[in-house]
N, C-alpha and C positions, 0 to 999 in steps of 0.2 A: 637551454633545452637539452634533453637527452637525445641520443642518436635516433631512437625510435620515433620521437616526436618530430625531429628534423626530417626524417624520411617521410613521415606522414604528411607534413606540411608541404614539402617539396612535391610529393606525389600528387596531391590535390591541385596544386598550382599548375603542374604539367598537364594534368587531365583537363583542367579548365582551358588552358591554352590550346590544347588539341581540339576541344569542342568549339572554341571560337573560330579556329581556322576552318573546321568542318562546316560551320554555319556562315562563313564568309562575312563576318561582322566588320572587318576593317580594323585598322590599328587603334583608332580612338575608342571604339566600343570594346575592343579586346582589352585595352588598358583598364577601362571601367570595370569590366567583369572580373579581371584579375584583382583589382582593388577591392571589390565586394567580397571576393573569395578570401583575400588576405584579412579583411576586416572580420570575417566570420571565424577565423582560426582560433582566437582566444576562447571563444565560446565552445568550439568543438573540443579543444584540448582540455578545457575545464570539465566538460561532460564526460570525456574519457577518463579523466582522473577521478571524478566522483564515482563512476561506475566501478573502477578498481577498488576504491576505498570502501564503498558500500559492501562489495562482495567480501573483502577481507574482514570487515567488522562483523558481518553476518556469520562467517565461518568461525571467527574467534568467539562470538557470542554463543554459538552452538556448542563449541568445545567447553566454554565456561559453564554453561547450564548443565550439560551432561556430567561433567566432572564434579560439580557441586552436588548434584543429586546422588551420584554414586557414593561420594564421600560421606554425605549426610546420612545416607541410608545405613552406613556401617556404624556410626557413632551417635547420631542425633545431636551433634554439637556444631554450632556455627563456626567457632574459631578453628576447630580441627578441620572442618570442611574447607574453609578459606585457605588454611595453610597447605593442605594437600593440593588444592587447585592451583595455588601459586607456583608450586613445583613443576607442574606440567605445562604451564603457559609459556609461550615464547617471550623473549626479552622485548620490552616495549611499553607503551602506555597502559595496556591492559594489565600487565604484570605489576607495574608501579602502583596502579590504583588498588589492586587486590592487596598488595603489601601494605599500603596506607590503611586499608580497611582492617587488616589484621592488627596493625598498631593501635587503632582506635579501640578495638575490642580488648586486646590483651593488656594495654596500658590504661584502659578506662579514661581516655582523654575527654570523654563526654560524660558528665554526671547523669544526665537523663537521656533516655532513648539511645543507648549506646549502639544497639544493633541497627536501628533506623539510620543513625548518622554514619555508621560504617558502610552500609549498603548504599547510602545516598552518594558516596564518593564514586561508586561504580555506575550507579544509575544516572549520574549527572551527564555523562556523555554517551553511555551505551544502553541506557534504560529503554525498555519496551514493556508492553503489558504482561507478557509471559514472565519476564524477569522479575517485574515488580510483584506479581502474584506469588511467584515462588519465594521471593524474599520474605513477603508477609507470612507465608506458610512456615518458613524456617523460624521466624521470630515467635510465632504462635506456639510452635512445638517446643522451642527453647525455653519459653517462659511458663507455659502451662502443662507441658508434657502430653501424655496421652498416646494412643496408638496412631502412628503416623505412616507406617510403611505402605499400607494399602493406598492411602491418598497420594503418597509420593510416587507409587507405581503409576498412578493415573497421570501425574505430571510428566513422568518419563515417557509414557506412551504418547501423550500430547506433543511433547517436545520432539520426539522421534518423527511423528507424522508431519509436524510443522517443517522440520528440516528437509524431509523427503519431498514434501509438496513444493517448497520454495526451490529446491534443486531442479525438479521437473519443470516448474514454471520458468525458471531462468533459461533452461535449454530451449523451451518453446519460444520465449521472448527473443532470444538471440537468433533462432531460426527465422522468425518473422522479420527481424531486423535485416537479415541478409536478403530475404525476399523483397523487402521494400527497396533496398539498395539496388538489387537486380532489376526491379521494376523501373526504377529511375533511369538506370542505364539503358534499358530497352526503349523507354519513352524518348530519351535523348537521341538514340540511334534512329528510331522510326521517324521522329519529327525532322531529322536532318534531311530526309527525302524531300520534304516540302520545299527546301531551298533549291533543290535541283529541278523541281518542277517549273520554277519561274525562270524565264530566259535570263542569262547573265547580263544581257544588254539592257534589261529593264532599268529605267532610271526614274527620277522624280519621286512622286508620291507613292507609287506602287512599291518601289525598292525600299523606300524609307519605312513604309508600313510593314513590309515583310521583316525588316531588321528590328523594328520596334517590338513586334510580336515575339520574335526570337529572343530578344533580350528579356522581355517580360516573362517568357516561358522559362528561361534559365534562372531568373531570379526566384521564381516559384520553386524550381527544382532545388536550389540552394536552401530555401526556407524549409522545404519538406525534409531535406537531409539534416538540417539543424534540429527540427522537431523530433525526428525519429531518434537522433542521438541523445536528445534530452529525455525522451520517453524510456529509453533502455537504461538510463542512469537511475535505477530504482533504489530507493532506500529500503532494503529488505527488512530491516529491523523495525521500521515505523510504518509499514504499510497498513496496519490495523488502526492507526490513529485517525480519528474523524476530525471534523471541524472543531474550532476552539470551543471551550466550555460555554463561554458567554453566548456565542452565536447559536450553539445547539440548544441551549435553554430557551433562548428567544423563539426558536422554531417550535419547541415543545409547547410553550405558553401560548403562542399564536394559534397552534393547532387546537388547543383547548378553547380558545375564544371563538373559533369559527363555529357557527351553528350549522344545522343541516338544511338551511334554506337554500334555494336554488342559486342565489347570488354568491354563496360561499362554498358550494360543493366542489367547484373546480379547484379553487385555492386549497381546500382541505385535502383533496385527492393528491395534489402536487406535493404538499407538505408530508403527507403520509408516505409517499414513495421516496421522498428525500430522506426521511428519518428511518424508514424500514430497515435498510441495510445496516445502519449504525446500531439499531436495536438487536438485530440478529447476530451482530458481531459482539456486542457488549453483554448480552444476556447469559451466554455460557460461562463467561468469566465471573459474572456476578453470582451465578448459581454455584460455581465451585467454591466461592468465598462463603456462601451460606452453608454449604455442606461441611466445610472445614470448621466453621464456628459451632456447628451442631454438636461437636464433641463435648463442649462445655456449657452450652446454652440451649434453651428451647427454640422453636422456630421463630417466634415473634421477636425475641431478643436478638437472635442471630441476624434477622433481617434489619433490625434497627442499627446494629453495629456495622453493617455494610454501607450505611449511608454516607459517611465522610469520604470514602474512597470510591464510591460508585461513579460510573460514567455519567456525564452530564445528560445524556439522552434518557437515562433511566431515573435520575434523581427525583424529578417531580412526582413520578408514579410511586417511588418508594416512600416519599414523604406522605402522599395521600394514603398509602397502605398502612403506614405506621399510625396515622390519625384514625383510620378506620378500625384498627385493633382496639382503640379506646372504647368505641361504641359497640363493636362486635368481636370480642376477643376469642370466641370459640366457634364462630360461624365460618362458612365457606365463602361468603360474599366478598371479603377483602381480597381473597386469592383469585376469585373469578374476575374481578374488576381490574386486576393488575395488568397493565399493557393491553387491555382488551380492545383498544381502538385499532390495533394492528391485525387483529383476527388471525393470529398465528397458532396453528394447531399444536405445534411442539411446545410453545410457551404455555398454552392452556393445560396440556397434559402434565408438564413439569410442575405447575402451580397446584394442580389437584394432588399430585404426589406429595408436595410439601404440606398440604393440608392433612393428608393421611398420616404423615410423620408427626405433625403437631398433635393429632389425636392419639397416636400410639405411643409416642415418646421415643427417645433416641435408641434405647436398648431394644425395645420391641419392634422398632421400625428399621432395623438394620437392613432387612431385605429391600424395603422401599428406598432406602438411601443408595443401595447398590444399583437399583434400577434407575434412580434419578441420575447417578453419575454416569452410567452407561449411555443414557439418553443424552446427557449433557455433552459427552464426547462426540456423539454423532452430530449434534447441533454445531459444535465447534468446527468439525470437519466440513459440514455443509457451508458454514459462513466463510471459511477459507477458500473453498472451491468457488464460491460465488465471486469473491474478490479476484481470484485468478482468472475467471472467465471475463470479468469486466476489463481487466488489464489487457488480455489478449484481444478483446473486441476493439479496443482503441487502436491496437497495432494493425488489425485487419482493415480498419478504416484508412489508415495511412498507406496500406498496401494498395488499396483501390484508387487512392488519390492520383498517383502518377498516370494511371490509365486514363482517368478523367481529363486531366490537364493536357495529356498528349493528344487525346481525341479532339479537344477544343482547338489546339494548335494546328492539327492536320486539317480540320474543317476550315479554319481561316486561310491556311495556305491553299487549299483547294479552291476556295472562293476567289482568291487573288489570281490563281492560275486560270480559272474560267474567265475572269474579267480580262486578263491579258489576251487569252485565246480569242475571245469574241471581238476584242478591240482590233486585233491583227486581221481578222477576217473582214471586218468592216472597212479597214484601210485597203 
């Protein structure tokens, strides 16, 4: 272990020893509590290591994305952008993977899907939805050409907002972390008063009950400390990933099977709430893909081409929409029915805009596309803010937990005190 880790472990063991002495647990229970503390150390050290690793990976990912976009904006070539990005990255696995991607492109080590294979080397360990969308955009421009700077500017703005939001969220999460730690310390200190309320000469069942509750209370404190350390070890790159594709598709199909009968309304409502946040997070990314494909295709073909890479939560609705185009290729009904079960106004407005673009065509619908992308940016911001609020809400619950368990401990101690008090009066 490193010096910092040794100091951390030693510090926690010393704190637990002091708490056991403060609670008059005796040598046997003190040894037990020190053993439990020591047993929790590997988990705490792992959480701390993960927290540092996730932060470093996030910062390096932000640097990679920004440099790739700036380099690609200048020349519109993937190999040149990768080469320039490799120069600014620090030595390590990131730089090695970028170098390997450059080799795949420059040496054409893959006969088919050269660019996909090159980016897959980077995405294998560091991939996230924003990186994958950006890579697909680069490949599309490299192979098909077209005006790309306006769309790339949108990616830049989105990436900048994402990095800024994650930075602010991380500060808020760490502030809440220290509040939880402080709340645990206050709870431990306040509950120590209970041991001084009971007369030291108390023996038998009363003393045993008091020590048992104290040990149980300290075990809960250790558990909360473990949980809060795990909660702050957030993988910032993959926060937007939802449940597995198979699980999500099962939820979507189950939602379709539920009727509006009374027996199914509750289950349907629960499923809707479960899937709603995933839809709000996935829809802006899907809409961006449609907008990029509109440079070379009409709306219907663009939507069809998004199907293979679409999020699992949206795939069934896209499939239904594609089938609906066969029966109603020029009507608005397929657009109105798309994700209609979630009753989201922003989605409905965006789909109406897509219908307008399909009627006007790409060149005539440039203004509508601009409007669509601006609205899409706002939706992406709202989806990220919602995730951030959910993350902080979980931390707030942990902040309140020490107060609750402390109140229960004090209540039990007061009950024991009153029992001893009235017992002495009776004697």
